[in-house]
C-alpha positions in Angstrom: -0.3 0.1 0.0 1.5 3.0 -1.1 2.0 6.5 1.3 -1.4 8.3 -0.1 -3.1 5.3 0.0 -2.8 4.7 4.1 -3.6 9.0 5.0 -6.5 8.0 2.9 -7.6 5.4 4.7 -6.4 7.5 7.8 -9.1 10.8 6.9 -12.1 8.2 6.2 -11.2 6.7 8.8 -12.4 9.7 10.7 -15.4 10.6 8.3 -19.1 9.4 8.1 -19.2 10.0 4.3 -22.3 10.8 2.3 -24.0 9.5 -0.6 -25.5 11.6 -3.5 -29.0 11.9 -1.9 -27.9 12.7 1.5 -25.9 15.2 0.1 -29.0 16.5 -1.9 -30.3 16.7 1.8 -28.2 18.3 3.7 -28.2 20.9 1.3 -31.8 21.6 0.6 -31.8 21.5 4.8 -29.0 24.8 4.5 -26.1 22.6 5.1 -22.9 23.5 2.8 -21.7 21.5 -0.1 -17.8 23.0 -1.7 -17.0 22.0 -5.3 -12.8 22.2 -5.5 -12.3 21.0 -8.4 -10.7 22.6 -10.9 -12.4 24.7 -13.3 -11.8 22.2 -16.2 -13.6 19.4 -15.1 -16.8 21.8 -13.7 -15.9 23.3 -17.7 -16.7 19.8 -19.2 -19.2 18.6 -16.5 -21.3 21.3 -15.0 -21.8 22.0 -11.6 -24.4 21.4 -8.8 -26.5 23.7 -8.0 -26.0 26.2 -4.6 -22.2 24.5 -4.0 -19.9 27.2 -2.8 -16.9 26.7 -5.5 -13.5 27.3 -4.4 -10.6 25.5 -6.0 -9.1 23.6 -3.5 -5.0 24.9 -3.2 -7.6 28.3 -1.2 -10.3 25.9 0.4 -9.2 26.2 3.6 -8.0 30.1 3.6 -11.6 30.4 1.4 -13.6 28.3 4.6 -11.2 29.2 7.6 -14.8 30.3 10.2 -11.3 32.5 11.7 -10.1 34.0 8.7 -10.2 37.0 7.0 -10.2 35.8 3.9 -13.4 33.4 3.9 -16.0 32.8 1.6 -18.2 35.6 1.0 -21.1 32.5 1.1 -20.2 30.9 3.9 -19.5 34.1 5.7 -23.2 33.8 7.2 -22.7 30.2 7.9 -21.4 29.1 12.0 -19.3 26.5 9.8 -18.2 24.9 12.8 -21.9 23.7 13.3 -23.4 23.3 10.3 -22.4 20.4 8.0 -20.3 20.6 5.4 -19.8 18.5 2.3 -16.9 18.9 -0.1 -16.8 17.3 -3.2 -14.2 16.6 -5.8 -14.6 14.4 -9.2 -14.8 11.2 -7.8 -14.5 11.6 -3.4 -11.0 10.6 -3.6 -9.2 14.3 -2.4 -12.2 15.7 -1.1 -12.0 13.2 1.9 -8.0 14.7 2.4 -9.9 18.2 2.4 -13.1 17.6 4.4 -10.1 15.8 7.0 -7.9 19.4 6.9 -11.6 21.3 7.2 -11.8 19.7 10.5 -8.5 20.4 11.4 -10.0 24.3 11.3 -12.5 23.4 13.7 -14.9 22.4 11.3 -16.7 19.6 12.4 -19.3 18.3 10.7 -17.1 18.6 7.3 -18.0 14.9 5.5 -17.2 13.6 1.6 -19.3 12.6 -1.1 -18.5 9.2 -2.1 -17.4 9.0 -5.5 -18.0 12.3 -6.0 -19.1 15.3 -8.9 -20.3 11.5 -10.7 -21.8 9.7 -8.1 -23.1 13.0 -7.8 -24.6 12.9 -11.8 -25.2 9.4 -11.8 -27.2 9.9 -9.4 -29.6 11.9 -11.7 -29.1 14.5 -9.0 -29.0 18.4 -10.7 -26.1 18.8 -12.9 -25.8 23.4 -14.5 -24.7 23.5 -17.7 -24.0 26.8 -18.2 -20.0 27.7 -17.0 
């Protein structure tokens, strides 16, 4: 097993990951979906309506509950109390990102099993206007 596989397994042991329909229900109930995919994937496949788009390299700065660079869409939310579901393309990078957010105090951060591709396969809404 590679070092990154071990890191991923440890990250996932900390999370209660959610499927597409549960992620949609979390969003409906006021939780935040955060799409960390890079622009080319969003342009190719579309985006999830209402998801906050924050590329992975900015994630911690844009969601830090104590930071000055927090995304405006995240400011009104108490991210330490609300669920945050991180979404990458297939559900790998998002596991590592969710654990990073937990280390910032977002104790309800998790990720979407199967990522955006699972969302799309589940037939949930996708915007193609980017």
